[in-house]
C-alpha positions as CSV (number, residue, x, y, z in Angstrom):
1,M,0.0,0.0,0.1
2,A,1.5,3.4,-1.1
3,V,0.6,6.6,0.7
4,Y,0.6,9.7,-1.6
5,V,1.3,12.9,0.4
6,N,-0.6,15.8,-1.2
7,A,2.1,18.4,-1.0
8,Q,3.1,20.6,-4.1
9,K,6.8,20.7,-4.9
10,G,7.9,24.2,-5.4
11,I,5.2,26.3,-3.8
12,D,6.7,28.8,-1.1
13,T,4.1,29.6,1.2
14,Q,6.5,32.1,2.9
15,T,6.5,34.4,0.2
16,Q,2.9,34.6,-0.1
17,K,2.7,35.4,3.7
18,I,5.0,38.1,3.3
19,K,3.2,39.6,0.3
20,D,0.0,39.7,2.2
21,E,1.5,41.4,5.2
22,A,3.3,44.1,3.0
23,N,-0.1,44.9,1.2
24,K,-1.9,45.8,4.4
25,T,-3.3,49.4,4.5
26,T,-1.4,51.8,6.6
27,S,-2.7,54.8,8.7
28,R,-0.8,57.3,6.5
29,P,-1.6,57.4,2.7
30,S,1.9,58.0,1.4
31,D,5.5,58.6,2.6
32,V,5.0,62.2,1.7
33,S,3.6,63.0,5.2
34,R,6.6,61.3,6.7
35,S,9.0,63.8,8.4
36,F,12.2,63.6,10.2
37,D,13.4,66.0,13.0
38,W,17.2,65.9,12.9
39,G,17.7,68.8,15.5
40,K,15.9,67.3,18.5
41,G,18.2,67.2,21.4
42,K,20.9,68.9,19.6
43,T,23.2,71.3,21.3
44,P,21.9,74.7,20.4
45,D,24.5,77.2,18.9
46,H,25.5,80.1,21.1
47,V,25.4,83.7,19.9
48,R,29.0,85.1,19.5
49,L,30.1,87.4,22.1
50,T,30.7,91.0,21.1
51,N,34.2,91.9,20.4
52,P,35.4,94.0,22.1
53,Y,33.7,92.9,25.3
54,K,33.3,94.9,28.4
55,L,34.3,93.3,31.5
56,N,34.1,94.7,35.2
57,A,37.3,94.1,36.8
58,R,40.5,96.1,37.6
59,R,43.0,96.0,35.0
60,D,45.8,94.2,36.8
61,V,43.5,91.4,37.9
62,L,42.0,91.1,34.4
63,I,45.4,90.9,32.6
64,E,46.2,88.1,35.2
65,N,43.0,86.4,34.2
66,I,43.8,86.7,30.6
67,R,47.2,85.0,31.2
68,E,45.5,82.2,33.2
69,A,42.9,81.7,30.4
70,L,45.8,81.8,27.8
71,K,47.6,79.0,30.0
72,E,44.6,76.9,30.1
73,R,44.1,77.1,26.3
74,R,47.8,76.1,25.8
75,L,48.8,79.4,24.2
76,V,52.4,81.0,25.3
77,V,52.6,84.7,26.0
78,D,55.2,86.3,23.7
79,E,57.1,88.4,26.3
80,Q,59.1,90.4,23.7
81,S,56.0,91.5,21.6
82,S,53.8,92.2,24.6
83,R,53.4,95.3,26.3
84,L,51.5,94.2,29.8
85,S,51.8,97.7,31.3
86,D,50.0,99.1,28.0
87,G,47.3,96.3,28.3
88,I,48.5,94.5,25.3
89,I,49.2,90.8,25.1
90,V,50.5,88.8,22.1
91,T,50.6,85.0,21.9
92,Q,53.2,82.9,20.3
93,P,51.6,80.9,17.3
94,L,49.6,77.8,18.3
95,V,49.7,74.8,15.7
96,F,46.3,73.6,15.5
97,G,46.4,71.5,12.3
98,K,48.9,69.3,11.0
99,G,48.7,67.1,7.7
100,P,47.0,68.0,4.6
101,V,43.5,66.7,5.7
102,I,43.4,68.1,9.1
103,A,45.1,71.3,8.2
104,Q,42.6,72.2,5.5
105,S,39.3,71.3,7.5
106,E,40.8,73.2,10.8
107,L,41.6,76.2,8.5
108,R,38.2,76.1,7.3
109,R,36.9,76.2,10.9
110,Y,39.1,79.1,12.2
111,G,39.7,81.0,8.9
112,I,38.0,81.9,5.6
113,L,39.7,80.3,2.9
114,E,39.7,82.3,-0.4
115,F,41.3,79.7,-2.7
116,A,40.1,76.1,-2.7
117,D,43.1,74.8,-4.8
118,T,45.7,75.3,-2.1
119,A,47.5,72.4,-0.6
120,W,47.6,73.2,3.1
121,S,50.0,71.3,5.5
122,R,49.8,73.1,8.6
123,A,47.7,75.7,10.5
124,Q,48.3,78.1,13.2
125,Y,47.0,80.9,14.9
126,S,48.1,83.8,17.4
127,L,46.2,86.0,19.4
128,T,46.6,89.8,20.0
129,I,44.5,91.0,23.3
130,E,44.1,94.6,24.1
131,V,42.9,95.8,27.4
132,Q,41.4,99.3,27.1
133,S,40.4,100.8,30.3
134,I,37.1,102.8,30.2
135,D,37.1,104.0,34.0
136,G,38.7,102.3,37.3
137,I,36.7,99.1,37.1
138,Q,35.2,98.6,33.5
139,N,37.6,97.5,30.6
140,N,37.1,96.6,27.0
141,V,38.8,93.4,26.0
142,S,39.7,93.4,22.4
143,V,40.7,90.0,20.7
144,I,42.3,89.7,17.3
145,A,43.2,86.3,15.9
146,K,46.0,86.1,13.1
147,V,45.3,82.9,11.3
148,E,47.9,81.3,9.1
149,G,48.1,78.4,6.9
150,R,51.5,76.8,5.5
151,S,50.5,76.4,1.7
152,G,52.6,74.7,-0.7
153,N,52.5,74.4,-4.5
154,G,54.9,71.5,-5.0
155,L,58.2,73.5,-5.2
156,T,58.1,75.9,-2.4
157,S,55.9,76.1,0.9
158,E,55.1,79.6,2.8
159,W,52.9,80.7,5.8
160,V,50.0,82.7,4.2
161,T,47.7,84.8,6.3
162,V,44.0,84.0,6.0
163,R,41.1,86.1,7.2
164,S,39.9,84.9,10.6
165,S,36.4,83.5,11.0
166,G,36.1,84.8,14.5
167,L,35.9,81.3,16.2
168,A,39.3,81.6,17.9
169,E,38.4,85.1,19.2
170,D,35.0,83.6,20.4
171,E,36.5,80.5,22.2
172,F,39.1,82.9,24.0
173,L,36.5,85.3,25.1
174,L,34.3,82.5,26.4
175,K,37.0,81.2,28.6
176,L,37.9,84.6,29.8
177,V,34.4,85.6,30.6
178,A,33.9,82.3,32.4
179,L,37.0,82.9,34.5
180,V,36.2,86.6,35.3
181,T,32.5,86.3,36.0
182,G,31.8,82.6,36.6
183,Q,29.2,82.5,33.9
184,S,29.5,79.8,31.3
185,F,28.0,80.2,28.0
186,D,28.4,76.7,27.0
187,A,25.7,75.5,29.4
188,P,22.8,74.2,27.6
189,T,19.5,76.2,27.5
190,V,16.2,74.6,28.1
191,D,13.6,75.1,25.4
192,N,9.8,75.2,26.7
193,E,8.6,74.0,23.3
């Protein structure tokens, strides 16, 4: 006695099940109504500080705070170029980008590149800080960054000054204001939306 099994060879019931589940009606009519929120929970950008920035502190205390802020940012004061008695502090150049990929991307952050075809191998900046006394306790602190990139054309290379984007000045002013006033601008703000 032979038993025949009634099974069809080659029929895939799994495929039919997937097709049936895929053809179900969804609550939204099309993908057009779908939206993405890429900025939810993102750190908000802060508004750049005014340059020159007005600080309430005695001039000698403010100059010591500037030296402390420079030390924390790994910037070395150029003693020959600086005139501390006049309130002018100049730093030695800080190399912040080495190598062709890093130097170019960092130069784009700290400076405004006029020419895209230049090969950059290093990037550096130096700060000139001027403390202008308004009265006995109020001072204007002005920060100017000299951003430079080492460019090469194959045969020679030279340091080229590029226009500052204002980021180096703003980063230093944020650090200085946090040291003098204790107020941090990097603290996240709470939105009530």
